[in-house]
C-alpha positions as CSV (number, residue, x, y, z in Angstrom):
1,M,-0.2,0.0,-0.3
2,P,1.2,3.5,-0.7
3,R,2.4,5.7,2.5
4,R,-1.0,7.6,4.1
5,H,-1.3,9.5,6.9
6,M,-5.0,8.7,8.7
7,S,-8.2,10.7,8.4
8,V,-8.2,10.4,12.4
9,K,-6.0,12.1,14.4
10,A,-2.3,11.0,16.0
11,A,-2.0,9.5,18.5
12,D,-0.5,12.0,21.6
13,G,3.1,11.1,21.8
14,T,3.0,11.7,26.1
15,E,0.1,8.7,26.2
16,L,1.7,6.8,23.9
17,R,4.3,6.2,25.2
18,A,3.5,6.1,28.5
19,A,0.1,3.1,27.1
20,L,3.3,1.4,25.9
21,R,5.3,0.8,29.1
22,T,2.2,-0.4,30.6
23,L,1.8,-2.7,28.0
24,R,5.5,-3.7,28.4
25,T,5.3,-4.4,32.1
26,G,2.4,-6.6,31.9
27,L,4.3,-8.6,29.0
28,G,7.4,-9.2,31.8
29,I,9.5,-7.4,29.4
30,P,12.6,-6.0,31.2
31,E,13.0,-2.5,30.5
32,T,17.1,-2.5,31.4
33,F,19.8,-4.9,31.6
34,P,20.6,-6.4,35.0
35,P,23.8,-4.9,36.3
36,A,26.1,-7.9,36.2
37,V,24.6,-7.8,32.5
38,L,26.4,-4.4,32.3
39,A,29.2,-4.7,33.4
40,E,30.3,-7.5,31.6
41,A,29.3,-5.9,28.3
42,E,31.2,-2.5,29.2
43,A,34.3,-4.7,29.6
44,A,33.8,-7.7,26.9
45,A,32.9,-3.9,24.6
46,A,36.6,-2.9,25.6
47,D,38.4,-5.7,25.1
48,P,36.6,-7.9,22.4
49,R,38.2,-11.2,21.2
50,M,39.7,-9.7,17.6
51,P,40.7,-12.3,15.5
52,E,44.3,-12.1,13.6
53,A,43.1,-12.4,9.6
54,D,42.8,-8.7,8.1
55,A,39.5,-8.2,5.9
56,T,39.6,-4.0,6.9
57,D,40.4,-4.0,2.7
58,I,37.4,-4.8,1.5
59,P,34.9,-2.0,1.2
60,L,31.9,-3.2,2.8
61,F,28.4,-1.3,3.3
62,T,25.0,-1.8,5.0
63,I,21.7,-1.8,4.0
64,D,19.2,-1.2,7.2
65,P,16.3,1.5,8.0
66,P,17.1,4.7,8.9
67,G,18.3,5.1,12.5
68,S,19.3,1.8,12.9
69,K,22.3,1.5,15.3
70,D,22.2,-2.4,15.8
71,L,23.9,-3.7,12.4
72,D,24.3,-7.0,12.4
73,Q,25.7,-7.4,8.2
74,A,27.7,-5.5,5.4
75,M,28.5,-7.0,2.5
76,H,30.5,-5.9,-0.5
77,L,29.2,-7.7,-3.9
78,A,31.8,-7.7,-7.6
79,R,31.9,-9.9,-11.2
80,R,35.0,-12.0,-11.8
81,D,36.3,-13.5,-14.4
82,T,37.2,-17.4,-13.8
83,A,38.5,-18.7,-17.0
84,G,37.0,-16.2,-19.2
85,R,33.9,-16.8,-17.2
86,T,31.6,-14.4,-15.9
87,G,30.7,-14.6,-12.4
88,Y,30.2,-12.9,-9.3
89,R,31.9,-13.2,-5.5
90,V,29.4,-12.4,-2.9
91,H,31.3,-11.2,0.4
92,Y,29.2,-10.7,3.7
93,A,30.4,-9.8,6.9
94,I,28.5,-11.1,10.3
95,A,28.7,-8.8,13.5
96,D,30.7,-11.6,15.5
97,V,28.9,-11.9,18.7
98,A,31.3,-14.2,20.1
99,A,33.9,-12.1,20.3
100,F,32.2,-10.2,23.5
101,V,30.1,-13.0,24.7
102,T,31.7,-15.6,26.6
103,P,29.7,-19.2,26.8
104,G,27.7,-19.1,30.0
105,G,28.8,-15.8,31.4
106,A,25.9,-13.4,32.8
107,I,25.3,-11.8,28.7
108,D,24.7,-15.6,27.8
109,T,22.4,-16.2,30.3
110,E,20.6,-12.8,29.5
111,A,20.5,-13.6,25.8
112,H,18.5,-16.9,26.7
113,R,16.5,-15.8,28.5
114,R,15.3,-12.6,25.8
115,V,16.0,-14.5,23.1
116,T,15.4,-11.4,20.0
117,T,15.1,-8.2,20.1
118,L,11.9,-6.2,20.1
119,Y,10.6,-3.1,18.8
120,F,8.3,-1.0,19.9
121,P,7.1,2.5,18.4
122,D,8.5,4.1,21.5
123,T,11.6,2.6,21.5
124,R,13.6,-0.7,20.8
125,V,14.8,-4.1,23.6
126,P,17.6,-5.5,22.7
127,L,18.9,-9.0,23.0
128,H,22.1,-7.7,24.1
129,P,23.3,-4.2,25.9
130,P,23.6,-1.9,23.5
131,V,27.1,-0.9,24.6
132,L,28.0,-3.9,22.5
133,S,24.3,-3.9,20.0
134,E,24.7,-1.0,19.0
135,G,28.5,-0.1,19.5
136,A,31.0,-2.4,20.1
137,A,29.7,-5.5,17.9
138,S,27.9,-3.7,15.4
139,L,29.2,-3.1,12.1
140,L,28.6,1.0,12.3
141,P,30.8,2.9,9.7
142,G,34.6,3.5,9.7
143,Q,34.6,0.8,13.1
144,E,36.9,-1.9,12.8
145,R,35.0,-4.7,13.7
146,P,35.3,-8.2,14.3
147,A,33.2,-10.1,11.7
148,V,32.4,-14.0,10.7
149,L,33.0,-13.1,7.2
150,W,31.3,-15.5,4.2
151,R,32.6,-14.9,0.7
152,I,30.1,-16.9,-1.6
153,D,31.0,-17.1,-5.7
154,L,28.1,-16.9,-8.0
155,D,28.2,-18.6,-11.9
156,A,26.8,-15.7,-14.2
157,A,23.5,-17.3,-13.3
158,G,23.4,-17.1,-9.9
159,A,24.1,-20.2,-8.6
160,V,26.3,-21.1,-6.1
161,T,30.3,-22.1,-7.0
162,D,32.3,-22.2,-3.9
163,A,32.0,-20.6,-0.7
164,D,33.6,-20.2,2.6
165,V,33.6,-18.4,5.6
166,R,36.0,-17.8,8.2
167,R,36.6,-14.8,11.3
168,A,38.0,-11.7,10.6
169,R,39.1,-7.6,11.0
170,V,36.7,-5.5,8.9
171,R,35.5,-2.7,8.4
172,S,32.4,-0.9,6.5
173,R,32.9,1.7,4.4
174,A,28.6,3.8,3.5
175,R,26.1,3.2,5.5
176,Y,22.8,3.3,3.0
177,D,19.0,2.8,3.8
178,Y,16.5,1.1,1.6
179,A,14.9,4.2,-0.3
180,G,18.2,5.4,-0.5
181,V,19.7,2.3,-2.3
182,Q,16.8,1.9,-4.9
183,H,17.2,5.9,-5.8
184,A,20.3,5.2,-6.6
185,I,19.6,1.8,-8.8
186,D,17.2,3.4,-10.0
187,S,19.3,6.5,-11.3
188,G,22.2,4.5,-12.5
189,T,24.3,6.3,-10.2
190,A,25.3,3.9,-8.4
191,E,28.8,2.7,-8.1
192,E,28.9,-1.1,-9.0
193,P,29.4,-2.9,-6.0
194,V,25.6,-1.5,-4.8
195,A,24.2,-1.6,-8.3
196,L,25.1,-5.0,-8.5
197,L,22.6,-5.6,-5.5
198,R,20.0,-5.9,-8.4
199,T,22.1,-8.0,-11.3
200,I,22.4,-10.1,-8.2
201,G,19.4,-10.0,-6.7
202,L,17.8,-10.4,-10.1
203,L,19.5,-13.3,-10.7
204,R,18.6,-15.2,-7.6
205,E,15.4,-14.7,-7.6
206,Q,15.3,-16.4,-10.6
207,Q,17.0,-19.1,-8.6
208,E,14.2,-19.3,-6.1
209,R,12.0,-19.6,-9.1
210,Q,13.3,-22.4,-10.1
211,R,13.3,-24.0,-7.3
212,G,9.9,-23.5,-6.6
213,G,10.9,-20.7,-3.1
214,I,8.5,-17.8,-2.3
215,S,8.8,-14.4,-1.4
216,L,5.8,-13.4,0.1
217,N,5.9,-9.1,-0.1
218,A,3.0,-8.2,2.1
219,P,2.3,-4.9,2.7
220,E,3.3,-4.2,7.0
221,Q,1.7,-1.8,9.2
222,E,4.0,0.4,11.1
223,V,3.4,2.7,13.3
224,V,5.3,6.1,12.4
225,E,6.4,8.8,14.8
226,R,5.7,12.1,12.7
227,P,7.6,15.5,13.7
228,D,5.0,17.0,16.0
229,G,6.6,13.5,17.7
230,G,2.8,11.9,17.5
231,Y,2.1,8.3,15.9
232,V,0.2,7.4,12.9
233,L,-0.1,3.9,11.4
234,E,1.1,3.4,7.8
235,Y,0.9,0.6,5.8
236,R,4.7,0.1,4.0
237,A,5.2,-2.0,0.7
238,P,8.4,-3.6,0.1
239,L,10.9,-1.4,-2.5
240,A,12.3,-3.8,-4.8
241,A,16.1,-3.6,-3.1
242,D,14.0,-4.7,0.1
243,A,13.5,-8.1,-2.4
244,W,17.3,-8.2,-3.7
245,N,19.1,-7.3,0.1
246,A,17.1,-10.8,1.1
247,Q,18.1,-12.5,-0.8
248,I,22.1,-12.5,0.2
249,S,21.1,-12.8,3.5
250,L,18.8,-15.7,1.8
251,L,22.3,-17.1,0.1
252,T,24.5,-17.3,3.1
253,G,21.4,-19.1,4.8
254,M,21.3,-21.8,2.5
255,T,25.1,-22.0,2.4
256,A,25.4,-21.8,5.9
257,A,22.9,-24.7,6.4
258,D,24.7,-26.9,3.1
259,L,27.3,-26.3,5.8
260,M,26.2,-27.5,8.6
261,L,24.9,-30.5,7.0
262,S,27.9,-31.5,5.2
263,S,29.3,-31.5,8.8
264,G,26.6,-33.9,10.8
265,T,26.5,-30.9,13.2
266,G,23.8,-27.9,13.0
267,I,20.5,-26.1,13.2
268,L,18.1,-25.7,10.7
269,R,15.2,-23.3,10.5
270,T,12.0,-26.0,8.4
271,L,9.5,-25.2,7.4
272,P,7.2,-28.4,6.5
273,L,5.2,-28.2,2.9
274,A,1.6,-26.5,3.1
275,P,-1.5,-28.6,3.6
276,Q,-3.4,-29.5,0.8
277,G,-6.4,-28.0,2.4
278,A,-5.0,-24.9,2.6
279,V,-3.8,-24.6,-1.1
280,A,-7.7,-25.3,-1.1
281,R,-8.3,-22.4,0.8
282,L,-6.5,-20.3,-0.9
283,R,-7.6,-21.1,-4.3
284,R,-11.5,-20.1,-2.8
285,V,-9.8,-16.9,-1.5
286,A,-8.3,-16.1,-5.1
287,E,-11.9,-16.7,-7.1
288,A,-13.7,-14.8,-3.7
289,L,-11.2,-11.7,-4.7
290,R,-11.2,-12.5,-8.4
291,I,-7.4,-13.2,-8.6
292,D,-7.2,-15.4,-12.1
293,W,-5.4,-18.4,-10.5
294,P,-4.4,-20.7,-13.6
295,H,-4.7,-24.3,-12.1
296,H,-1.5,-25.4,-13.7
297,T,0.2,-22.4,-12.1
298,S,1.6,-22.9,-9.0
299,Y,0.9,-20.9,-5.6
300,A,4.7,-19.7,-5.5
301,D,4.6,-18.5,-9.2
302,L,1.3,-16.8,-8.7
303,L,2.5,-14.8,-5.5
304,R,5.2,-13.3,-7.6
305,T,2.2,-11.8,-10.0
306,L,0.5,-9.7,-7.5
307,D,1.0,-5.8,-6.3
308,P,0.5,-5.5,-2.7
309,R,-1.0,-1.7,-3.6
310,L,-3.6,-3.3,-5.0
311,P,-6.3,-4.3,-1.8
312,A,-7.4,-7.2,-3.5
313,H,-3.9,-8.2,-3.9
314,A,-2.7,-7.1,-0.1
315,A,-5.7,-9.4,1.1
316,F,-4.8,-12.6,-1.1
317,L,-1.3,-11.9,0.5
318,Q,-2.5,-11.3,3.9
319,E,-4.0,-15.0,3.7
320,A,-1.1,-16.8,1.9
321,T,1.1,-16.6,5.1
322,A,-1.2,-19.2,6.6
323,L,0.8,-21.5,4.3
324,F,3.9,-20.5,6.0
325,R,2.4,-21.3,10.0
326,G,4.8,-24.3,11.7
327,A,8.0,-23.3,11.5
328,D,10.5,-24.2,13.4
329,Y,14.2,-25.0,14.4
330,T,15.2,-28.6,13.4
331,P,18.5,-29.3,15.4
332,F,21.2,-32.7,14.5
333,H,24.3,-34.7,15.0
334,P,26.6,-36.8,13.6
335,G,24.7,-40.0,13.1
336,H,21.4,-38.4,13.6
337,P,20.9,-36.2,10.1
338,P,17.7,-34.0,10.5
339,S,14.4,-36.0,9.9
340,Q,12.7,-32.4,8.4
341,A,15.6,-30.5,6.5
342,L,13.7,-27.8,4.5
343,H,12.7,-25.1,4.8
344,A,9.6,-25.3,1.6
345,A,9.1,-21.7,1.2
346,V,13.1,-21.9,0.3
347,A,12.8,-25.0,-1.2
348,A,16.0,-25.8,0.4
349,P,18.0,-26.3,3.4
350,Y,17.7,-23.0,5.7
351,A,19.1,-21.9,8.4
352,H,19.3,-18.6,10.3
353,C,22.8,-16.8,10.7
354,T,22.8,-13.6,9.4
355,A,21.3,-11.6,12.2
356,P,23.3,-12.4,15.6
357,L,23.2,-9.1,17.5
358,R,18.8,-9.8,17.7
359,R,18.1,-13.1,17.1
360,L,19.6,-15.5,19.7
361,V,20.5,-18.8,17.3
362,D,22.5,-17.1,14.1
363,R,25.4,-16.8,16.6
364,Y,25.2,-21.0,17.2
365,A,24.8,-20.7,13.5
366,S,27.4,-19.2,13.1
367,E,30.0,-20.7,15.0
368,L,29.0,-24.6,13.7
369,C,29.3,-22.9,10.1
370,L,33.0,-21.9,11.3
371,A,34.0,-25.2,12.3
372,A,32.8,-27.3,9.5
373,A,34.9,-25.3,7.3
374,A,38.2,-25.3,9.6
375,G,37.7,-29.0,9.7
376,Q,36.8,-28.9,13.7
377,P,34.5,-30.1,15.9
378,P,32.1,-27.5,16.8
379,P,33.0,-25.8,20.3
380,D,31.3,-28.4,23.1
381,W,29.6,-25.7,24.5
382,A,27.6,-25.1,20.8
383,A,26.9,-28.8,20.7
384,A,26.2,-29.2,24.1
385,A,23.0,-26.3,23.3
386,L,21.6,-27.5,20.0
387,D,18.9,-29.4,21.2
388,G,17.4,-26.9,24.3
389,L,17.4,-24.0,21.9
390,P,14.5,-25.3,19.5
391,A,12.7,-24.9,22.2
392,T,14.0,-21.7,23.7
393,M,13.4,-20.2,19.9
394,R,10.0,-21.5,19.6
395,T,8.7,-19.3,23.4
396,G,11.0,-16.3,22.6
397,T,9.3,-15.7,19.3
398,H,6.1,-16.5,20.2
399,H,6.8,-13.6,23.3
400,A,8.1,-11.2,20.3
401,N,5.0,-12.1,18.2
402,D,2.4,-11.6,20.8
403,A,4.5,-8.2,21.8
404,E,4.5,-6.8,17.9
405,R,0.2,-7.8,17.7
406,A,-0.3,-5.7,21.1
407,C,1.9,-2.9,20.6
408,L,-0.4,-2.4,16.7
409,D,-4.0,-3.4,18.7
410,L,-2.5,-0.8,21.3
411,V,-1.9,2.4,19.0
412,E,-4.9,1.1,16.6
413,A,-7.4,1.3,19.8
414,L,-5.4,5.2,21.0
415,L,-6.1,5.8,17.4
416,L,-9.8,5.1,16.8
417,R,-11.5,5.5,20.4
418,D,-12.8,8.9,19.3
419,R,-14.3,7.4,16.7
420,L,-16.8,4.9,18.2
421,G,-19.8,4.9,16.5
422,G,-17.7,5.8,13.1
423,T,-17.4,3.8,9.9
424,F,-15.3,3.5,7.6
425,D,-14.0,1.9,3.9
426,A,-12.4,-1.6,4.4
427,F,-11.5,-4.4,2.8
428,V,-13.0,-8.1,3.9
429,I,-9.6,-10.1,4.5
430,D,-10.2,-13.2,6.0
431,L,-13.0,-15.3,7.5
432,H,-13.2,-17.5,10.7
433,D,-13.5,-21.3,9.4
434,S,-15.5,-21.6,12.1
435,D,-17.9,-18.4,11.6
436,P,-18.3,-16.9,8.4
437,A,-19.3,-13.8,10.0
438,S,-16.7,-13.0,11.6
439,G,-13.1,-12.7,10.0
440,T,-10.1,-9.6,9.3
441,V,-11.1,-6.1,7.9
442,H,-8.3,-4.1,6.4
443,L,-9.0,-0.3,6.5
444,T,-6.9,1.5,3.5
445,D,-7.2,5.0,5.5
446,P,-6.8,5.0,8.6
447,A,-4.5,1.6,8.3
448,V,-5.6,-0.6,10.7
449,V,-6.1,-4.3,10.6
450,A,-9.0,-5.4,13.2
451,P,-11.6,-8.4,13.9
452,V,-14.8,-8.4,12.3
453,R,-18.1,-9.6,13.6
454,G,-21.8,-9.7,12.0
455,A,-24.9,-11.2,12.6
456,R,-24.7,-12.6,8.3
457,P,-21.5,-14.2,6.4
458,L,-19.0,-11.9,5.4
459,P,-18.2,-11.0,2.0
460,L,-14.8,-12.1,1.7
461,G,-12.9,-10.1,-0.8
462,E,-15.5,-7.6,-0.6
463,R,-15.1,-4.1,0.4
464,L,-17.4,-4.1,3.2
465,R,-18.6,-0.4,5.2
466,V,-17.8,-0.8,8.9
467,R,-18.8,0.7,12.2
468,L,-16.2,0.5,15.3
469,V,-18.4,-1.1,17.9
470,E,-15.0,-1.1,20.2
471,A,-11.8,0.4,20.7
472,D,-10.8,-0.8,24.5
473,V,-7.5,0.6,25.0
474,G,-7.0,-0.7,28.7
475,R,-7.4,-4.2,26.7
476,H,-5.7,-3.1,23.6
477,A,-9.1,-4.2,21.5
478,V,-10.7,-2.6,18.4
479,L,-13.6,-4.7,17.2
480,F,-15.5,-3.7,13.7
481,A,-19.6,-4.4,12.6
482,P,-20.8,-4.6,9.2
483,A,-22.3,-0.9,9.0
């Protein structure tokens, strides 16, 4: 969806921040780190375990949302010519959190409690103390940092021909955001390492199509602070640069999975194939939304043709997220290969390894990959933790998802509470299987996604005039009914 401001007034910043603090308290989300964790982080920041290998000559750059300080990844992209054949070389540096975190120490223990970084409109609740996540461990430009440095070589079609990973000191040269990269590439002003993001990204998207993989570019709700300190809700449709950047991360995660599988020890991010019933239901949704879905076309191919800026397509993309339920982490050990190695959306084995500042499991995956590349057994602390990591990650991920949804619900209630009884144009994007008179509506202005309940079956995929019947800030609840 294109970004737009709401027709209702912005939420007062002071009131929203107070409500968010109350929300975090109710969810048991910590506001600070224990003193022992902060003390250990300060000491680690002052004296990290720096690797001997020097790769500071590689002119890496980062791409992140504006204002981000926890920079996990930096890249450099180049053309290469081997024996007269054109190809590409990807250098992908990942923050080496293990250079600062001692297994079993105070930071490590707290990270296992937090599991992921949580993002709120007024603040972030980091996985690691800011002196590390936004300072000494972050791949900030102009700073020498310890990193896990991947080198991945691709042929002219974007397929992997060789890969390696090692610890090295790196120094990022430039910091970009997605809109800036998109503009530079579109206008032809991007330097070659940045311009190659489009070239390699498109090649990797073609590789994804050939594998039968899926990229789901559904619009997302965002809480945005205005210059006057108020907050509004907006929709954000991903830019092409978002997708190209994601392909580099996916490439690294797939390469990491292959390396761990070859060594016999690892942890994968897995997703079962969508059940036929889910696909059949999605076909019914497509019919209701008047989206042409030829029987010979897979849902993966159909999703690539959709435009998230169109209401019917946005609704279908939202429904398609049901195909990706059931993702989990699967550990394995020598002599005991994983029973489930595939990530159905990636259509290949895949591992989370590119965001260790923000996600606990990535530090372990990087450690296992480094050991495998060196032909060494993994560290005892990493191998011993594998079997317990899936449960830890599930708990932390569910907690993060609950916090994100509660935050959006709270903002929606704050923004709409003065419009009780008011009517809005909406789009029915989902129906409850057990009750077709209940479902979810997508308002285009304001940018709200909320439940709707009526007395008769709702028209899936159709525009519907709805009336706001509840906006309870205390319960973070919003409810609509057909007008």
